[in-house]
N, CA, C, O and the ligand as a Tripos MOL2 file, in Angstrom:
@<TRIPOS>MOLECULE
protein
  285   283    72     0     0
PROTEIN
NO_CHARGES

@<TRIPOS>ATOM
      1 N         165.4850  156.2830  236.9380 N.3       1 MET1
      2 CA        166.7220  156.7910  236.2810 C.3       1 MET1
      3 C         167.7190  157.2730  237.3240 C.2       1 MET1
      4 O         167.4450  158.1070  238.1870 O.2       1 MET1
      5 N         168.8710  156.6930  237.1760 N.am      2 PRO2
      6 CA        169.9270  157.0090  238.1490 C.3       2 PRO2
      7 C         170.4980  158.4270  237.9220 C.2       2 PRO2
      8 O         170.5680  158.9490  236.8090 O.2       2 PRO2
      9 N         170.8990  159.0020  239.0680 N.am      3 ILE3
     10 CA        171.4740  160.3070  238.9850 C.3       3 ILE3
     11 C         172.9310  160.1960  239.4730 C.2       3 ILE3
     12 O         173.2340  159.6440  240.5310 O.2       3 ILE3
     13 N         173.7340  160.7110  238.6980 N.am      4 TYR4
     14 CA        175.1650  160.6900  239.0220 C.3       4 TYR4
     15 C         175.6730  162.0860  239.2950 C.2       4 TYR4
     16 O         175.1480  163.0650  238.7630 O.2       4 TYR4
     17 N         176.6770  162.1750  240.1110 N.am      5 GLU5
     18 CA        177.2150  163.4590  240.4420 C.3       5 GLU5
     19 C         178.5380  163.6430  239.7050 C.2       5 GLU5
     20 O         179.3880  162.7540  239.6660 O.2       5 GLU5
     21 N         178.6730  164.7950  239.1400 N.am      6 TYR6
     22 CA        179.8950  165.0170  238.4200 C.3       6 TYR6
     23 C         180.4870  166.3670  238.9500 C.2       6 TYR6
     24 O         179.8090  167.3040  239.3700 O.2       6 TYR6
     25 N         181.7730  166.3310  238.8720 N.am      7 LYS7
     26 CA        182.5480  167.5280  239.3450 C.3       7 LYS7
     27 C         183.3970  168.0740  238.2170 C.2       7 LYS7
     28 O         184.1720  167.3670  237.5740 O.2       7 LYS7
     29 N         183.2130  169.3720  238.0080 N.am      8 CYS8
     30 CA        183.9270  170.0200  236.8830 C.3       8 CYS8
     31 C         185.4810  170.1180  237.3060 C.2       8 CYS8
     32 O         185.8440  170.5750  238.3900 O.2       8 CYS8
     33 N         186.2660  169.6780  236.4080 N.am      9 ALA9
     34 CA        187.6990  169.7880  236.6570 C.3       9 ALA9
     35 C         188.2410  171.1940  236.4150 C.2       9 ALA9
     36 O         189.4120  171.4780  236.6650 O.2       9 ALA9
     37 N         187.3850  172.0400  235.9370 N.am     10 HIS10
     38 CA        187.8540  173.4160  235.6290 C.3      10 HIS10
     39 C         187.5290  174.3530  236.7240 C.2      10 HIS10
     40 O         188.3730  175.1600  237.1120 O.2      10 HIS10
     41 N         186.2850  174.2840  237.2700 N.am     11 CYS11
     42 CA        185.9300  175.1930  238.3060 C.3      11 CYS11
     43 C         185.4460  174.4620  239.5900 C.2      11 CYS11
     44 O         184.9190  175.0790  240.5150 O.2      11 CYS11
     45 N         185.6530  173.1010  239.6050 N.am     12 ASN12
     46 CA        185.2340  172.3400  240.7190 C.3      12 ASN12
     47 C         183.8190  172.4400  241.0940 C.2      12 ASN12
     48 O         183.4330  172.2760  242.2520 O.2      12 ASN12
     49 N         183.0260  172.7190  240.0720 N.am     13 HIS13
     50 CA        181.5230  172.8990  240.3290 C.3      13 HIS13
     51 C         180.9600  171.4820  240.2830 C.2      13 HIS13
     52 O         181.2120  170.7000  239.3660 O.2      13 HIS13
     53 N         180.1840  171.2010  241.3260 N.am     14 ILE14
     54 CA        179.5570  169.8220  241.3900 C.3      14 ILE14
     55 C         178.0230  169.9420  241.0540 C.2      14 ILE14
     56 O         177.2730  170.7570  241.5890 O.2      14 ILE14
     57 N         177.6670  169.0530  240.1270 N.am     15 PHE15
     58 CA        176.3040  169.1010  239.6110 C.3      15 PHE15
     59 C         175.8630  167.6420  239.4020 C.2      15 PHE15
     60 O         176.6720  166.7200  239.3050 O.2      15 PHE15
     61 N         174.5540  167.4920  239.3390 N.am     16 GLU16
     62 CA        173.9790  166.1490  239.1280 C.3      16 GLU16
     63 C         173.3900  166.1120  237.7620 C.2      16 GLU16
     64 O         172.8330  167.0910  237.2660 O.2      16 GLU16
     65 N         173.5280  164.9090  237.1340 N.am     17 GLU17
     66 CA        172.9940  164.7140  235.8250 C.3      17 GLU17
     67 C         172.4190  163.3080  235.7220 C.2      17 GLU17
     68 O         172.9540  162.3370  236.2580 O.2      17 GLU17
     69 N         171.3040  163.2510  235.0050 N.am     18 PHE18
     70 CA        170.6710  161.9990  234.6470 C.3      18 PHE18
     71 C         171.5470  161.2530  233.6430 C.2      18 PHE18
     72 O         171.7620  161.7620  232.5430 O.2      18 PHE18
     73 N         172.0300  160.1390  233.9560 N.am     19 GLN19
     74 CA        172.9220  159.3870  233.0810 C.3      19 GLN19
     75 C         172.3230  157.9900  232.9080 C.2      19 GLN19
     76 O         171.9880  157.3050  233.8740 O.2      19 GLN19
     77 N         172.1990  157.5910  231.6170 N.am     20 LYS20
     78 CA        171.8290  156.2990  231.3080 C.3      20 LYS20
     79 C         172.9910  155.3130  231.6080 C.2      20 LYS20
     80 O         174.1560  155.6930  231.7290 O.2      20 LYS20
     81 N         172.5780  153.9760  231.7250 N.am     21 SER21
     82 CA        173.5640  153.0190  231.9820 C.3      21 SER21
     83 C         174.4120  152.7680  230.7390 C.2      21 SER21
     84 O         173.9260  152.3880  229.6740 O.2      21 SER21
     85 N         175.6560  152.9950  230.9310 N.am     22 GLY22
     86 CA        176.6030  152.8350  229.8750 C.3      22 GLY22
     87 C         177.1920  154.1200  229.3930 C.2      22 GLY22
     88 O         178.2330  154.1310  228.7370 O.2      22 GLY22
     89 N         176.5280  155.2120  229.7160 N.am     23 GLU23
     90 CA        177.0660  156.5400  229.3550 C.3      23 GLU23
     91 C         178.2400  156.8470  230.2130 C.2      23 GLU23
     92 O         178.2620  156.5220  231.4000 O.2      23 GLU23
     93 N         179.1860  157.4520  229.6430 N.am     24 THR24
     94 CA        180.3790  157.8150  230.4210 C.3      24 THR24
     95 C         180.2550  159.2620  230.9700 C.2      24 THR24
     96 O         180.8630  159.6060  231.9840 O.2      24 THR24
     97 N         179.4690  160.0780  230.2870 N.am     25 GLY25
     98 CA        179.3050  161.3880  230.8330 C.3      25 GLY25
     99 C         180.4040  162.3720  230.2000 C.2      25 GLY25
    100 O         180.5750  163.5090  230.6390 O.2      25 GLY25
    101 N         181.0970  161.8600  229.1830 N.am     26 ALA26
    102 CA        182.1620  162.6770  228.6420 C.3      26 ALA26
    103 C         181.6080  163.8350  227.8070 C.2      26 ALA26
    104 O         182.2660  164.8460  227.5610 O.2      26 ALA26
    105 N         180.3920  163.6290  227.3980 N.am     27 ASN27
    106 CA        179.7540  164.6540  226.5520 C.3      27 ASN27
    107 C         179.0170  165.7210  227.3830 C.2      27 ASN27
    108 O         178.4150  166.6470  226.8390 O.2      27 ASN27
    109 N         179.0840  165.5600  228.7350 N.am     28 LEU28
    110 CA        178.4630  166.5010  229.5590 C.3      28 LEU28
    111 C         179.2560  167.7820  229.6630 C.2      28 LEU28
    112 O         180.4740  167.8270  229.4900 O.2      28 LEU28
    113 N         178.4860  168.8350  229.9610 N.am     29 LYS29
    114 CA        179.1760  170.1080  230.0400 C.3      29 LYS29
    115 C         178.8040  170.7500  231.4550 C.2      29 LYS29
    116 O         177.7030  170.6190  231.9900 O.2      29 LYS29
    117 N         179.7770  171.3950  231.9320 N.am     30 CYS30
    118 CA        179.5580  172.0330  233.3200 C.3      30 CYS30
    119 C         178.6110  173.1800  233.0880 C.2      30 CYS30
    120 O         178.8090  174.0470  232.2360 O.2      30 CYS30
    121 N         177.5720  173.1360  233.8920 N.am     31 PRO31
    122 CA        176.5470  174.2480  233.7960 C.3      31 PRO31
    123 C         177.0660  175.6230  234.2490 C.2      31 PRO31
    124 O         176.4660  176.6580  233.9580 O.2      31 PRO31
    125 N         178.2270  175.6020  234.9870 N.am     32 ALA32
    126 CA        178.7500  176.8210  235.5030 C.3      32 ALA32
    127 C         179.6820  177.4820  234.4530 C.2      32 ALA32
    128 O         179.4990  178.6590  234.1430 O.2      32 ALA32
    129 N         180.6260  176.7850  233.9300 N.am     33 CYS33
    130 CA        181.6120  177.3440  233.0490 C.3      33 CYS33
    131 C         181.6350  176.7420  231.6550 C.2      33 CYS33
    132 O         182.2280  177.3150  230.7410 O.2      33 CYS33
    133 N         180.9870  175.5760  231.4830 N.am     34 GLY34
    134 CA        180.7470  174.9790  230.1860 C.3      34 GLY34
    135 C         181.8730  174.0660  229.8210 C.2      34 GLY34
    136 O         181.9680  173.6450  228.6680 O.2      34 GLY34
    137 N         182.7350  173.7390  230.7550 N.am     35 ALA35
    138 CA        183.8570  172.8250  230.4060 C.3      35 ALA35
    139 C         183.2810  171.4020  230.2120 C.2      35 ALA35
    140 O         182.2870  171.0290  230.8340 O.2      35 ALA35
    141 N         183.9150  170.6500  229.3580 N.am     36 THR36
    142 CA        183.4790  169.3180  229.1290 C.3      36 THR36
    143 C         184.2830  168.2620  229.8690 C.2      36 THR36
    144 O         185.2930  168.5660  230.5040 O.2      36 THR36
    145 N         183.8330  167.0400  229.7840 N.am     37 ALA37
    146 CA        184.4410  165.9200  230.4630 C.3      37 ALA37
    147 C         184.6350  166.1970  231.9850 C.2      37 ALA37
    148 O         185.7430  166.3450  232.5010 O.2      37 ALA37
    149 N         183.4680  166.2520  232.6410 N.am     38 PRO38
    150 CA        183.5090  166.3830  234.1170 C.3      38 PRO38
    151 C         183.9620  165.0650  234.8100 C.2      38 PRO38
    152 O         183.8670  164.0000  234.2000 O.2      38 PRO38
    153 N         184.4070  165.1180  235.9540 N.am     39 GLU39
    154 CA        184.7980  163.9470  236.7280 C.3      39 GLU39
    155 C         183.6600  163.3550  237.3280 C.2      39 GLU39
    156 O         182.8590  164.0680  237.9320 O.2      39 GLU39
    157 N         183.4880  162.0670  237.2250 N.am     40 LYS40
    158 CA        182.3780  161.3720  237.8030 C.3      40 LYS40
    159 C         182.7050  161.0530  239.2910 C.2      40 LYS40
    160 O         183.7700  160.5590  239.6600 O.2      40 LYS40
    161 N         181.7130  161.3750  240.0660 N.am     41 MET41
    162 CA        181.8800  161.2450  241.4970 C.3      41 MET41
    163 C         181.0970  160.0040  241.9650 C.2      41 MET41
    164 O         180.0680  159.6650  241.3820 O.2      41 MET41
    165 N         181.5810  159.3390  243.0020 N.am     42 PHE42
    166 CA        180.9010  158.1850  243.4800 C.3      42 PHE42
    167 C         179.9380  158.7160  244.6690 C.2      42 PHE42
    168 O         180.3720  158.9220  245.8020 O.2      42 PHE42
    169 N         178.7080  158.8990  244.3300 N.am     43 SER43
    170 CA        177.7890  159.3780  245.3370 C.3      43 SER43
    171 C         177.1380  158.1420  246.0500 C.2      43 SER43
    172 O         177.2390  157.0000  245.6010 O.2      43 SER43
    173 N         176.5510  158.4210  247.0510 N.am     44 SER44
    174 CA        175.8390  157.4890  247.8890 C.3      44 SER44
    175 C         176.8140  156.3190  248.2870 C.2      44 SER44
    176 O         176.4750  155.1380  248.2200 O.2      44 SER44
    177 N         177.8580  156.6790  248.6410 N.am     45 PHE45
    178 CA        178.8790  155.7650  249.1810 C.3      45 PHE45
    179 C         179.1250  155.8890  250.6380 C.2      45 PHE45
    180 O         179.4780  156.9460  251.1620 O.2      45 PHE45
    181 N         178.9250  154.7650  251.2860 N.am     46 ALA46
    182 CA        179.0490  154.8000  252.8040 C.3      46 ALA46
    183 C         180.5700  154.9610  253.1170 C.2      46 ALA46
    184 O         181.4280  154.0930  252.9560 O.2      46 ALA46
    185 N         180.7470  156.2050  253.5840 N.am     47 ALA47
    186 CA        182.0970  156.5300  253.9220 C.3      47 ALA47
    187 C         182.2640  156.2870  255.5040 C.2      47 ALA47
    188 O         181.8070  157.0750  256.3320 O.2      47 ALA47
    189 N         182.9070  155.2100  255.8120 N.am     48 SER48
    190 CA        183.0810  154.8090  257.2000 C.3      48 SER48
    191 C         184.2850  155.5150  257.7480 C.2      48 SER48
    192 O         185.3810  155.4540  257.1920 O.2      48 SER48
    193 N         184.0690  156.1530  258.7970 N.am     49 GLY49
    194 CA        185.1490  156.9710  259.4780 C.3      49 GLY49
    195 C         186.3330  156.0630  259.9620 C.2      49 GLY49
    196 O         186.0800  154.9940  260.5170 O.2      49 GLY49
    197 N         187.4070  156.4080  259.7910 N.am     50 LEU50
    198 CA        188.5450  155.6850  260.1740 C.3      50 LEU50
    199 C         188.7020  155.6880  261.7150 C.2      50 LEU50
    200 O         188.2400  156.5960  262.4060 O.2      50 LEU50
    201 N         189.3420  154.6840  262.1930 N.am     51 GLY51
    202 CA        189.5360  154.6360  263.7100 C.3      51 GLY51
    203 C         190.3790  155.7620  264.2030 C.2      51 GLY51
    204 O         191.4310  156.0960  263.6580 O.2      51 GLY51
    205 N         189.8760  156.3250  265.2490 N.am     52 HIS52
    206 CA        190.6620  157.4290  265.7440 C.3      52 HIS52
    207 C         191.9390  156.9500  266.3850 C.2      52 HIS52
    208 O         191.9620  155.9340  267.0790 O.2      52 HIS52
    209 N         192.9720  157.6710  266.1520 N.am     53 THR53
    210 CA        194.3120  157.2280  266.6260 C.3      53 THR53
    211 C         194.4010  157.6190  268.1280 C.2      53 THR53
    212 O         194.0690  158.7180  268.5730 O.2      53 THR53
    213 N         194.8990  156.5630  268.8630 N.am     54 ALA54
    214 CA        195.0150  156.8290  270.2470 C.3      54 ALA54
    215 C         196.2530  157.5990  270.5510 C.2      54 ALA54
    216 O         197.3760  157.1250  270.3770 O.2      54 ALA54
    217 N         196.0220  158.8140  271.0140 N.am     55 SER55
    218 CA        197.1420  159.6940  271.2880 C.3      55 SER55
    219 C         197.3750  159.7690  272.7710 C.2      55 SER55
    220 O         196.6510  160.4490  273.4980 O.2      55 SER55
    221 N         198.4160  159.0450  273.2240 N.am     56 GLY56
    222 CA        198.7820  159.1350  274.6120 C.3      56 GLY56
    223 C         200.1570  159.6600  274.8380 C.2      56 GLY56
    224 O         201.1490  158.9410  274.7100 O.2      56 GLY56
    225 N         200.2120  160.9020  275.1700 N.am     57 SER57
    226 CA        201.5180  161.5620  275.3560 C.3      57 SER57
    227 C         201.5250  162.1680  276.7580 C.2      57 SER57
    228 O         200.8650  163.1620  277.0590 O.2      57 SER57
    229 N         202.3070  161.5080  277.5790 N.am     58 GLY58
    230 CA        202.3730  162.0550  279.0140 C.3      58 GLY58
    231 C         203.4420  163.1160  279.1420 C.2      58 GLY58
    232 O         204.6190  162.7940  278.9830 O.2      58 GLY58
    233 N         203.1060  164.3440  279.4180 N.am     59 SER59
    234 CA        204.1120  165.3610  279.5110 C.3      59 SER59
    235 C         204.6090  165.3840  280.9530 C.2      59 SER59
    236 O         203.9530  165.8040  281.9060 O.2      59 SER59
    237 N         205.8110  164.8980  281.0020 N.am     60 SER60
    238 CA        206.3630  164.8130  282.4090 C.3      60 SER60
    239 C         207.2640  166.0220  282.6420 C.2      60 SER60
    240 O         208.3130  166.2020  282.0240 O.2      60 SER60
    241 N         206.7870  166.8210  283.5600 N.am     61 SER61
    242 CA        207.5840  168.0380  283.9250 C.3      61 SER61
    243 C         208.5420  167.7300  284.9370 C.2      61 SER61
    244 O         208.2200  167.3250  286.0540 O.2      61 SER61
    245 N         209.7850  167.9260  284.5380 N.am     62 GLY62
    246 CA        210.9290  167.5850  285.4870 C.3      62 GLY62
    247 C         210.8110  168.6070  286.7090 C.2      62 GLY62
    248 O         210.5460  169.8040  286.6020 O.2      62 GLY62
    249 N         211.0410  167.9590  287.8010 N.am     63 HIS63
    250 CA        211.0040  168.7460  288.9950 C.3      63 HIS63
    251 C         212.4210  169.4410  289.1940 C.2      63 HIS63
    252 O         213.4550  168.7800  289.2840 O.2      63 HIS63
    253 N         212.3860  170.7360  289.2500 N.am     64 SER64
    254 CA        213.5870  171.4460  289.3820 C.3      64 SER64
    255 C         214.0420  171.3910  290.9120 C.2      64 SER64
    256 O         213.2910  171.7280  291.8270 O.2      64 SER64
    257 N         215.3550  170.9320  291.1000 N.am     65 CYS65
    258 CA        215.6990  170.8220  292.4360 C.3      65 CYS65
    259 C         215.8690  172.3190  293.0700 C.2      65 CYS65
    260 O         216.6330  173.1700  292.6140 O.2      65 CYS65
    261 N         215.1260  172.4630  294.0600 N.am     66 GLY66
    262 CA        215.2810  173.7980  294.6870 C.3      66 GLY66
    263 C         216.4220  173.9450  295.5950 C.2      66 GLY66
    264 O         216.5720  173.2140  296.5740 O.2      66 GLY66
    265 N         217.1990  174.8560  295.2830 N.am     67 SER67
    266 CA        218.3830  175.0450  296.0660 C.3      67 SER67
    267 C         218.1200  175.8710  297.2740 C.2      67 SER67
    268 O         217.9870  177.0920  297.1980 O.2      67 SER67
    269 N         218.0390  175.1720  298.4470 N.am     68 GLY68
    270 CA        217.7170  175.8460  299.6650 C.3      68 GLY68
    271 C         218.9780  176.3540  300.3090 C.2      68 GLY68
    272 O         219.8270  175.6240  300.8210 O.2      68 GLY68
    273 N         219.0300  177.6500  300.2440 N.am     69 GLY69
    274 CA        220.2390  178.2170  300.8610 C.3      69 GLY69
    275 C         219.8090  179.0860  302.0980 C.2      69 GLY69
    276 O         219.0400  180.0410  301.9950 O.2      69 GLY69
    277 N         220.3680  178.6720  303.2650 N.am     70 PHE70
    278 CA        220.0030  179.5220  304.3920 C.3      70 PHE70
    279 C         221.0210  180.5140  304.6210 C.2      70 PHE70
    280 O         222.2020  180.2130  304.7930 O.2      70 PHE70
    281 N         220.6030  181.6310  304.6240 N.am     71 GLY71
    282 CA        221.4960  182.7450  304.9740 C.3      71 GLY71
    283 C         222.4760  183.2110  303.9440 C.2      71 GLY71
    284 O         223.2430  184.1410  304.1970 O.2      71 GLY71
    285 ZN        182.9630  174.2380  235.4800 Zn       72 ZN72
@<TRIPOS>BOND
     1     1     2 1
     2     2     3 1
     3     3     4 2
     4     3     5 am
     5     5     6 1
     6     6     7 1
     7     7     8 2
     8     7     9 am
     9     9    10 1
    10    10    11 1
    11    11    12 2
    12    11    13 am
    13    13    14 1
    14    14    15 1
    15    15    16 2
    16    15    17 am
    17    17    18 1
    18    18    19 1
    19    19    20 2
    20    19    21 am
    21    21    22 1
    22    22    23 1
    23    23    24 2
    24    23    25 am
    25    25    26 1
    26    26    27 1
    27    27    28 2
    28    27    29 am
    29    29    30 1
    30    30    31 1
    31    31    32 2
    32    31    33 am
    33    33    34 1
    34    34    35 1
    35    35    36 2
    36    35    37 am
    37    37    38 1
    38    38    39 1
    39    39    40 2
    40    39    41 am
    41    41    42 1
    42    42    43 1
    43    43    44 2
    44    43    45 am
    45    45    46 1
    46    46    47 1
    47    47    48 2
    48    47    49 am
    49    49    50 1
    50    50    51 1
    51    51    52 2
    52    51    53 am
    53    53    54 1
    54    54    55 1
    55    55    56 2
    56    55    57 am
    57    57    58 1
    58    58    59 1
    59    59    60 2
    60    59    61 am
    61    61    62 1
    62    62    63 1
    63    63    64 2
    64    63    65 am
    65    65    66 1
    66    66    67 1
    67    67    68 2
    68    67    69 am
    69    69    70 1
    70    70    71 1
    71    71    72 2
    72    71    73 am
    73    73    74 1
    74    74    75 1
    75    75    76 2
    76    75    77 am
    77    77    78 1
    78    78    79 1
    79    79    80 2
    80    79    81 am
    81    81    82 1
    82    82    83 1
    83    83    84 2
    84    83    85 am
    85    85    86 1
    86    86    87 1
    87    87    88 2
    88    87    89 am
    89    89    90 1
    90    90    91 1
    91    91    92 2
    92    91    93 am
    93    93    94 1
    94    94    95 1
    95    95    96 2
    96    95    97 am
    97    97    98 1
    98    98    99 1
    99    99   100 2
   100    99   101 am
   101   101   102 1
   102   102   103 1
   103   103   104 2
   104   103   105 am
   105   105   106 1
   106   106   107 1
   107   107   108 2
   108   107   109 am
   109   109   110 1
   110   110   111 1
   111   111   112 2
   112   111   113 am
   113   113   114 1
   114   114   115 1
   115   115   116 2
   116   115   117 am
   117   117   118 1
   118   118   119 1
   119   119   120 2
   120   119   121 am
   121   121   122 1
   122   122   123 1
   123   123   124 2
   124   123   125 am
   125   125   126 1
   126   126   127 1
   127   127   128 2
   128   127   129 am
   129   129   130 1
   130   130   131 1
   131   131   132 2
   132   131   133 am
   133   133   134 1
   134   134   135 1
   135   135   136 2
   136   135   137 am
   137   137   138 1
   138   138   139 1
   139   139   140 2
   140   139   141 am
   141   141   142 1
   142   142   143 1
   143   143   144 2
   144   143   145 am
   145   145   146 1
   146   146   147 1
   147   147   148 2
   148   147   149 am
   149   149   150 1
   150   150   151 1
   151   151   152 2
   152   151   153 am
   153   153   154 1
   154   154   155 1
   155   155   156 2
   156   155   157 am
   157   157   158 1
   158   158   159 1
   159   159   160 2
   160   159   161 am
   161   161   162 1
   162   162   163 1
   163   163   164 2
   164   163   165 am
   165   165   166 1
   166   166   167 1
   167   167   168 2
   168   167   169 am
   169   169   170 1
   170   170   171 1
   171   171   172 2
   172   171   173 am
   173   173   174 1
   174   174   175 1
   175   175   176 2
   176   175   177 am
   177   177   178 1
   178   178   179 1
   179   179   180 2
   180   179   181 am
   181   181   182 1
   182   182   183 1
   183   183   184 2
   184   183   185 am
   185   185   186 1
   186   186   187 1
   187   187   188 2
   188   187   189 am
   189   189   190 1
   190   190   191 1
   191   191   192 2
   192   191   193 am
   193   193   194 1
   194   194   195 1
   195   195   196 2
   196   195   197 am
   197   197   198 1
   198   198   199 1
   199   199   200 2
   200   199   201 am
   201   201   202 1
   202   202   203 1
   203   203   204 2
   204   203   205 am
   205   205   206 1
   206   206   207 1
   207   207   208 2
   208   207   209 am
   209   209   210 1
   210   210   211 1
   211   211   212 2
   212   211   213 am
   213   213   214 1
   214   214   215 1
   215   215   216 2
   216   215   217 am
   217   217   218 1
   218   218   219 1
   219   219   220 2
   220   219   221 am
   221   221   222 1
   222   222   223 1
   223   223   224 2
   224   223   225 am
   225   225   226 1
   226   226   227 1
   227   227   228 2
   228   227   229 am
   229   229   230 1
   230   230   231 1
   231   231   232 2
   232   231   233 am
   233   233   234 1
   234   234   235 1
   235   235   236 2
   236   235   237 am
   237   237   238 1
   238   238   239 1
   239   239   240 2
   240   239   241 am
   241   241   242 1
   242   242   243 1
   243   243   244 2
   244   243   245 am
   245   245   246 1
   246   246   247 1
   247   247   248 2
   248   247   249 am
   249   249   250 1
   250   250   251 1
   251   251   252 2
   252   251   253 am
   253   253   254 1
   254   254   255 1
   255   255   256 2
   256   255   257 am
   257   257   258 1
   258   258   259 1
   259   259   260 2
   260   259   261 am
   261   261   262 1
   262   262   263 1
   263   263   264 2
   264   263   265 am
   265   265   266 1
   266   266   267 1
   267   267   268 2
   268   267   269 am
   269   269   270 1
   270   270   271 1
   271   271   272 2
   272   271   273 am
   273   273   274 1
   274   274   275 1
   275   275   276 2
   276   275   277 am
   277   277   278 1
   278   278   279 1
   279   279   280 2
   280   279   281 am
   281   281   282 1
   282   282   283 1
   283   283   284 2
@<TRIPOS>SUBSTRUCTURE
     1 MET1         2 RESIDUE 1 A MET
     2 PRO2         6 RESIDUE 1 A PRO
     3 ILE3        10 RESIDUE 1 A ILE
     4 TYR4        14 RESIDUE 1 A TYR
     5 GLU5        18 RESIDUE 1 A GLU
     6 TYR6        22 RESIDUE 1 A TYR
     7 LYS7        26 RESIDUE 1 A LYS
     8 CYS8        30 RESIDUE 1 A CYS
     9 ALA9        34 RESIDUE 1 A ALA
    10 HIS10       38 RESIDUE 1 A HIS
    11 CYS11       42 RESIDUE 1 A CYS
    12 ASN12       46 RESIDUE 1 A ASN
    13 HIS13       50 RESIDUE 1 A HIS
    14 ILE14       54 RESIDUE 1 A ILE
    15 PHE15       58 RESIDUE 1 A PHE
    16 GLU16       62 RESIDUE 1 A GLU
    17 GLU17       66 RESIDUE 1 A GLU
    18 PHE18       70 RESIDUE 1 A PHE
    19 GLN19       74 RESIDUE 1 A GLN
    20 LYS20       78 RESIDUE 1 A LYS
    21 SER21       82 RESIDUE 1 A SER
    22 GLY22       86 RESIDUE 1 A GLY
    23 GLU23       90 RESIDUE 1 A GLU
    24 THR24       94 RESIDUE 1 A THR
    25 GLY25       98 RESIDUE 1 A GLY
    26 ALA26      102 RESIDUE 1 A ALA
    27 ASN27      106 RESIDUE 1 A ASN
    28 LEU28      110 RESIDUE 1 A LEU
    29 LYS29      114 RESIDUE 1 A LYS
    30 CYS30      118 RESIDUE 1 A CYS
    31 PRO31      122 RESIDUE 1 A PRO
    32 ALA32      126 RESIDUE 1 A ALA
    33 CYS33      130 RESIDUE 1 A CYS
    34 GLY34      134 RESIDUE 1 A GLY
    35 ALA35      138 RESIDUE 1 A ALA
    36 THR36      142 RESIDUE 1 A THR
    37 ALA37      146 RESIDUE 1 A ALA
    38 PRO38      150 RESIDUE 1 A PRO
    39 GLU39      154 RESIDUE 1 A GLU
    40 LYS40      158 RESIDUE 1 A LYS
    41 MET41      162 RESIDUE 1 A MET
    42 PHE42      166 RESIDUE 1 A PHE
    43 SER43      170 RESIDUE 1 A SER
    44 SER44      174 RESIDUE 1 A SER
    45 PHE45      178 RESIDUE 1 A PHE
    46 ALA46      182 RESIDUE 1 A ALA
    47 ALA47      186 RESIDUE 1 A ALA
    48 SER48      190 RESIDUE 1 A SER
    49 GLY49      194 RESIDUE 1 A GLY
    50 LEU50      198 RESIDUE 1 A LEU
    51 GLY51      202 RESIDUE 1 A GLY
    52 HIS52      206 RESIDUE 1 A HIS
    53 THR53      210 RESIDUE 1 A THR
    54 ALA54      214 RESIDUE 1 A ALA
    55 SER55      218 RESIDUE 1 A SER
    56 GLY56      222 RESIDUE 1 A GLY
    57 SER57      226 RESIDUE 1 A SER
    58 GLY58      230 RESIDUE 1 A GLY
    59 SER59      234 RESIDUE 1 A SER
    60 SER60      238 RESIDUE 1 A SER
    61 SER61      242 RESIDUE 1 A SER
    62 GLY62      246 RESIDUE 1 A GLY
    63 HIS63      250 RESIDUE 1 A HIS
    64 SER64      254 RESIDUE 1 A SER
    65 CYS65      258 RESIDUE 1 A CYS
    66 GLY66      262 RESIDUE 1 A GLY
    67 SER67      266 RESIDUE 1 A SER
    68 GLY68      270 RESIDUE 1 A GLY
    69 GLY69      274 RESIDUE 1 A GLY
    70 PHE70      278 RESIDUE 1 A PHE
    71 GLY71      282 RESIDUE 1 A GLY
    72 ZN72       285 GROUP 0 **** ****
C-alpha cells in the first residue's frame, strides 16, 4: 500500500497517509488542526541539485598614487 505525504494548508503540518490508487485525499483531515483537503506532496522524488553558479569577481583595489613630498 502506497504512502503519500500530505501537507496541511492551514498549519503546514506534514503527515503521511495510506491512500489507495485513485483517491485524491480530499477527504483527509489534518491530524494536527483537523483542516480538510491537505496538499499532496510528491515524496520520494529525486531532487537533483542545480549547478552551482560560478562566481568570479575580482576585486581590483586601485593603487593610490603616493605623493612623495620631500621637505
Ligand atoms: Zn493542520
